[in-house]
C-alpha positions as CSV (number, residue, x, y, z in Angstrom):
1,X,19.5,-18.7,-16.6
2,X,22.2,-21.4,-16.7
3,X,21.7,-24.0,-19.5
4,X,20.6,-27.4,-18.1
5,X,23.8,-29.0,-19.3
6,X,26.2,-26.4,-17.9
7,X,26.7,-28.0,-14.5
8,X,27.4,-31.4,-16.1
9,X,29.9,-29.8,-18.5
10,X,31.8,-28.2,-15.7
11,X,31.9,-31.4,-13.7
12,X,33.2,-33.3,-16.8
13,X,35.9,-30.8,-17.5
14,X,37.1,-30.6,-13.9
15,X,36.8,-34.2,-12.8
16,X,40.5,-34.9,-12.0
17,X,41.6,-34.8,-8.4
18,X,43.7,-31.7,-8.7
19,X,40.7,-29.7,-9.9
20,X,38.2,-30.6,-7.2
21,X,38.4,-27.3,-5.3
22,X,37.9,-25.4,-8.5
23,X,35.0,-27.7,-9.5
24,X,33.2,-27.1,-6.2
25,X,33.7,-23.3,-6.4
26,X,32.3,-23.1,-10.0
27,X,29.4,-25.5,-9.1
28,X,28.4,-23.3,-6.2
29,X,28.6,-20.2,-8.4
30,X,26.3,-21.8,-11.0
31,X,23.8,-22.8,-8.3
32,X,23.7,-19.2,-7.0
33,X,23.4,-17.6,-10.4
34,X,20.7,-20.0,-11.5
35,X,18.4,-19.0,-8.6
36,X,15.9,-21.3,-7.0
37,X,14.6,-24.1,-9.2
38,X,11.1,-25.6,-9.1
39,X,11.2,-28.9,-7.3
40,X,10.1,-31.7,-9.6
41,X,7.2,-33.9,-8.4
42,X,8.1,-37.4,-7.4
43,X,8.4,-39.5,-10.6
44,X,8.0,-36.5,-12.9
45,X,9.7,-36.8,-16.3
46,X,11.3,-33.4,-16.5
47,X,12.6,-31.8,-19.7
48,X,15.9,-33.0,-21.0
49,X,18.9,-30.7,-21.2
50,X,19.1,-28.3,-24.2
51,X,21.2,-29.7,-27.0
52,X,20.3,-33.4,-26.2
53,X,20.6,-35.5,-29.3
54,X,20.7,-39.0,-27.8
55,X,19.1,-40.4,-24.6
56,X,20.4,-43.5,-22.9
57,X,17.8,-45.0,-20.6
58,X,19.5,-46.9,-17.8
59,X,18.0,-49.8,-15.7
60,X,19.7,-51.5,-12.7
61,X,19.6,-54.8,-10.9
62,X,16.1,-56.1,-11.7
63,X,16.8,-59.3,-9.6
64,X,14.1,-61.1,-11.5
65,X,11.3,-58.6,-11.0
66,X,9.5,-58.2,-14.3
67,X,6.4,-57.6,-12.2
68,X,6.7,-55.0,-9.4
69,X,7.8,-56.5,-6.0
70,X,5.9,-53.9,-4.0
71,X,8.8,-53.8,-1.5
72,X,8.3,-51.2,1.3
73,X,5.7,-49.4,-0.8
74,X,8.1,-49.0,-3.8
75,X,7.1,-50.0,-7.2
76,X,9.2,-50.9,-10.2
77,X,9.8,-54.1,-12.2
78,X,10.2,-54.1,-15.9
79,X,6.7,-54.7,-17.2
80,X,6.1,-51.0,-17.7
81,X,9.1,-50.5,-20.1
82,X,7.5,-51.4,-23.5
83,X,4.6,-48.9,-22.8
84,X,7.1,-46.3,-21.7
85,X,9.2,-46.9,-24.8
86,X,6.1,-46.2,-27.0
87,X,5.4,-43.0,-25.0
88,X,8.9,-41.8,-25.2
89,X,9.2,-42.4,-29.0
90,X,5.9,-40.6,-29.6
91,X,6.7,-37.6,-27.4
92,X,10.3,-37.2,-28.4
93,X,10.2,-37.4,-32.2
94,X,13.5,-37.3,-33.9
95,X,15.5,-38.0,-30.7
96,X,17.7,-41.0,-30.8
97,X,17.5,-43.3,-27.8
98,X,18.2,-46.8,-26.5
99,X,18.5,-48.7,-23.2
100,X,21.3,-50.3,-21.2
101,X,21.2,-52.4,-18.0
102,X,23.9,-52.7,-15.4
103,X,23.5,-56.4,-14.6
104,X,22.3,-58.6,-11.7
105,X,19.0,-59.3,-13.6
106,X,18.6,-62.8,-12.3
107,X,16.4,-63.6,-9.3
108,X,18.0,-64.2,-5.9
109,X,15.0,-65.9,-4.3
110,X,11.9,-67.8,-5.4
111,X,9.1,-65.6,-3.9
112,X,6.5,-66.4,-6.6
113,X,7.1,-63.0,-8.3
114,X,10.7,-63.0,-9.4
115,X,11.3,-64.6,-12.8
116,X,14.3,-66.7,-14.0
117,X,16.9,-65.0,-16.1
118,X,15.7,-66.2,-19.5
119,X,12.3,-64.7,-18.9
120,X,13.9,-61.4,-17.7
121,X,16.0,-61.3,-21.0
122,X,12.8,-61.9,-22.9
123,X,11.2,-59.0,-21.2
124,X,14.2,-56.8,-22.0
125,X,14.0,-57.8,-25.7
126,X,10.7,-55.9,-26.0
127,X,12.6,-52.6,-25.9
128,X,15.8,-51.6,-27.7
129,X,18.5,-52.5,-25.2
130,X,22.0,-52.1,-26.7
131,X,24.2,-53.4,-23.8
132,X,23.5,-55.5,-20.7
133,X,26.0,-56.1,-18.0
134,X,26.6,-59.3,-16.1
135,X,26.5,-59.4,-12.3
136,X,27.2,-62.1,-9.7
137,X,23.6,-63.1,-9.5
138,X,23.4,-63.6,-13.3
139,X,26.4,-65.9,-13.0
140,X,25.0,-67.9,-10.1
141,X,24.7,-71.5,-11.4
142,X,24.1,-70.2,-14.9
143,X,27.6,-69.2,-15.9
144,X,28.0,-71.9,-18.6
145,X,24.6,-71.0,-20.0
146,X,25.3,-67.3,-20.4
147,X,27.5,-67.8,-23.4
148,X,24.7,-69.7,-25.1
149,X,22.2,-67.0,-24.1
150,X,24.5,-64.3,-25.6
151,X,24.1,-65.9,-29.0
152,X,20.3,-65.7,-28.9
153,X,19.3,-62.4,-27.1
154,X,19.1,-59.3,-29.3
155,X,21.6,-57.3,-27.2
156,X,25.2,-57.9,-26.2
157,X,25.9,-59.4,-22.7
158,X,29.0,-57.7,-21.4
159,X,31.7,-58.6,-18.9
160,X,35.4,-57.8,-19.2
161,X,36.5,-60.0,-16.3
162,X,34.5,-63.2,-16.4
163,X,36.6,-66.0,-18.0
164,X,37.0,-69.7,-18.4
165,X,39.7,-70.7,-16.0
166,X,41.3,-73.5,-18.0
167,X,41.6,-71.6,-21.2
168,X,41.9,-68.0,-19.9
169,X,39.3,-66.9,-22.6
170,X,36.6,-64.5,-21.8
171,X,33.1,-66.1,-21.5
172,X,31.4,-63.0,-23.0
173,X,32.3,-59.9,-25.0
174,X,33.9,-57.2,-22.8
175,X,32.7,-54.1,-24.7
176,X,30.2,-52.7,-27.1
177,X,30.5,-49.7,-29.4
178,X,27.2,-48.0,-30.0
179,X,26.9,-45.3,-32.7
180,X,25.3,-42.1,-31.5
181,X,24.8,-38.6,-32.9
182,X,28.3,-37.1,-33.2
183,X,30.4,-40.2,-32.4
184,X,30.4,-43.5,-30.7
185,X,29.5,-44.5,-27.2
186,X,31.9,-47.1,-25.8
187,X,30.5,-49.4,-23.1
188,X,32.5,-51.8,-20.8
189,X,30.9,-54.4,-18.6
190,X,32.5,-55.1,-15.2
191,X,31.4,-57.9,-12.8
192,X,32.1,-58.1,-9.1
193,X,35.0,-60.5,-8.4
194,X,34.7,-63.4,-5.9
195,X,38.0,-65.1,-5.5
196,X,36.4,-68.1,-3.7
197,X,33.8,-68.9,-6.3
198,X,33.7,-71.1,-9.3
199,X,30.4,-70.1,-10.8
200,X,29.8,-73.1,-13.0
201,X,31.4,-75.6,-15.2
202,X,31.3,-74.9,-18.9
203,X,32.0,-77.6,-21.5
204,X,35.5,-76.4,-21.9
205,X,36.3,-75.4,-18.3
206,X,35.3,-73.6,-15.1
207,X,33.6,-70.1,-15.2
208,X,35.3,-67.7,-12.8
209,X,35.6,-63.9,-12.3
210,X,39.0,-62.1,-12.3
211,X,40.0,-59.0,-10.4
212,X,38.7,-56.3,-12.7
213,X,41.5,-53.8,-12.9
214,X,43.7,-55.3,-15.6
215,X,40.8,-56.4,-17.8
216,X,39.1,-53.0,-17.6
217,X,42.4,-51.2,-18.4
218,X,42.8,-53.4,-21.4
219,X,39.3,-52.6,-22.6
220,X,39.8,-48.9,-22.1
221,X,43.0,-49.0,-24.1
222,X,41.2,-50.8,-27.0
223,X,38.1,-48.5,-27.0
224,X,39.4,-45.0,-26.1
225,X,40.9,-44.1,-29.5
226,X,37.6,-45.0,-31.3
227,X,34.9,-43.5,-29.0
228,X,33.8,-40.1,-27.9
229,X,32.4,-41.2,-24.5
230,X,33.3,-44.2,-22.5
231,X,30.8,-45.6,-20.0
232,X,31.3,-48.4,-17.4
233,X,28.3,-50.7,-16.7
234,X,29.0,-51.8,-13.1
235,X,27.5,-54.2,-10.6
236,X,30.5,-53.8,-8.2
237,X,29.9,-53.0,-4.6
238,X,30.3,-49.4,-3.6
239,X,33.8,-49.6,-2.1
240,X,35.1,-51.9,-4.8
241,X,33.9,-49.5,-7.5
242,X,35.6,-46.6,-5.7
243,X,38.8,-48.5,-5.4
244,X,38.7,-49.5,-9.1
245,X,38.0,-45.9,-10.3
246,X,40.9,-44.6,-8.2
247,X,43.2,-46.7,-10.4
248,X,41.7,-46.0,-13.8
249,X,42.1,-43.3,-16.4
250,X,39.8,-42.8,-19.4
251,X,36.3,-43.5,-18.0
252,X,33.9,-40.7,-18.5
253,X,30.9,-42.0,-16.6
254,X,29.7,-45.1,-14.6
255,X,26.2,-46.5,-14.7
256,X,26.0,-48.7,-11.6
257,X,23.8,-50.7,-9.3
258,X,24.7,-52.5,-6.1
259,X,21.8,-53.7,-3.9
260,X,19.1,-51.1,-3.2
261,X,21.5,-48.2,-3.2
262,X,20.1,-45.5,-5.6
263,X,20.4,-41.8,-6.1
264,X,18.5,-39.4,-8.4
265,X,21.7,-37.4,-9.1
266,X,25.2,-38.6,-10.0
267,X,27.8,-39.0,-7.3
268,X,31.4,-38.2,-7.9
269,X,33.7,-41.1,-7.1
270,X,37.5,-40.7,-7.7
271,X,36.6,-37.8,-10.0
272,X,34.2,-39.8,-12.1
273,X,30.4,-39.2,-12.1
274,X,28.5,-42.4,-11.1
275,X,24.8,-42.8,-11.4
276,X,23.4,-45.4,-9.0
277,X,20.1,-46.8,-10.3
278,X,19.4,-49.4,-7.6
279,X,17.5,-52.6,-7.8
280,X,14.1,-54.1,-8.7
281,X,13.3,-51.4,-11.3
282,X,12.4,-48.6,-8.9
283,X,14.4,-46.0,-10.8
284,X,15.0,-45.2,-14.5
285,X,18.3,-43.5,-15.2
286,X,18.8,-41.0,-18.0
287,X,22.1,-40.1,-19.7
288,X,21.8,-37.3,-22.3
289,X,24.4,-37.0,-25.0
290,X,24.9,-33.8,-27.0
291,X,25.5,-33.3,-30.7
292,X,29.2,-34.2,-30.3
293,X,28.4,-37.4,-28.5
294,X,29.6,-36.1,-25.1
295,X,27.5,-36.3,-21.9
296,X,25.3,-33.2,-21.2
297,X,23.0,-34.6,-18.6
298,X,22.8,-37.5,-16.0
299,X,20.0,-38.2,-13.6
300,X,17.3,-40.7,-12.6
301,X,13.5,-40.7,-12.2
302,X,11.5,-42.7,-9.7
303,X,9.0,-45.1,-11.4
304,X,6.2,-43.8,-9.1
305,X,4.0,-40.8,-8.5
306,X,3.9,-38.6,-11.6
307,X,5.8,-41.1,-13.8
308,X,4.1,-41.4,-17.1
309,X,3.4,-45.2,-16.9
310,X,1.7,-47.1,-14.0
311,X,4.3,-49.8,-13.2
312,X,1.5,-52.1,-11.7
313,X,-0.9,-52.1,-14.6
314,X,1.8,-51.2,-17.3
315,X,-0.7,-48.7,-18.7
316,X,-0.1,-45.1,-19.7
317,X,-1.5,-42.6,-17.2
318,X,-4.1,-40.1,-18.4
319,X,-1.9,-37.4,-16.9
320,X,1.2,-38.3,-18.9
321,X,2.4,-35.1,-20.5
322,X,4.2,-35.0,-23.8
323,X,7.3,-33.5,-22.2
324,X,10.5,-32.8,-24.1
């Protein structure tokens, strides 16, 4: 039986373009040797890979939905997370874990359900978030306020490419360094660029986004010598992210959201694994790190069906199993 982290390990080692054919051949061989696997039930919290020492729980573009939106029968929101945090801590004793968010947490329409950004951040503060990206919806008309918010929330707000035009200074921190078992996880926030938009006027100038390539390259150069694994928190559109990754070296994994696009398994883009966790809290991503701080697993779980917590009532289900 192939170890749960084996496929990920092979993908990580063969992620450059010249090795893609070898990667596909080995991947197919692993699938054949492993034999047929049991299909997980919708929303089932399956066992983490062998050797997992740290779990990074990943949320996407909440778009203001602390309470579930009930869009097209899908459930999500963020209200379930404190209860899930308690369940996870109890059922995974001794396992280090924390949360990150990709960005675009602000509401895009006032539909009576979506909450303003400060209330979304208050909701996030109820669980241990260690890094939160900034998207275009978060900037909106709030750009000047984000710097003030960053001084009051219990997690870093990250964007490498949002600046004050007149001074050239970054509005927020570009990166975070998070200690994990076996090393340090480096995180870079990247925001979608809109060349036509001045997001807001801060006391010392106009808040704008810059094309991300140079800023992300600078952040990689600063972080890479000090971290074991380097992750990009991205709210870029699909093709913009593909283009950016094609010009970068040194990124190990991307945690991304853009609109409703979501996948339960990572997608390879320019040789880099990308986990798309979608919007409105419908998915919860999982990045497992091994004892050396390297990635050994990457996937997502639907917040529905067999998921341990009911996202509507924010109550633990009687059927929630103490799965490791």
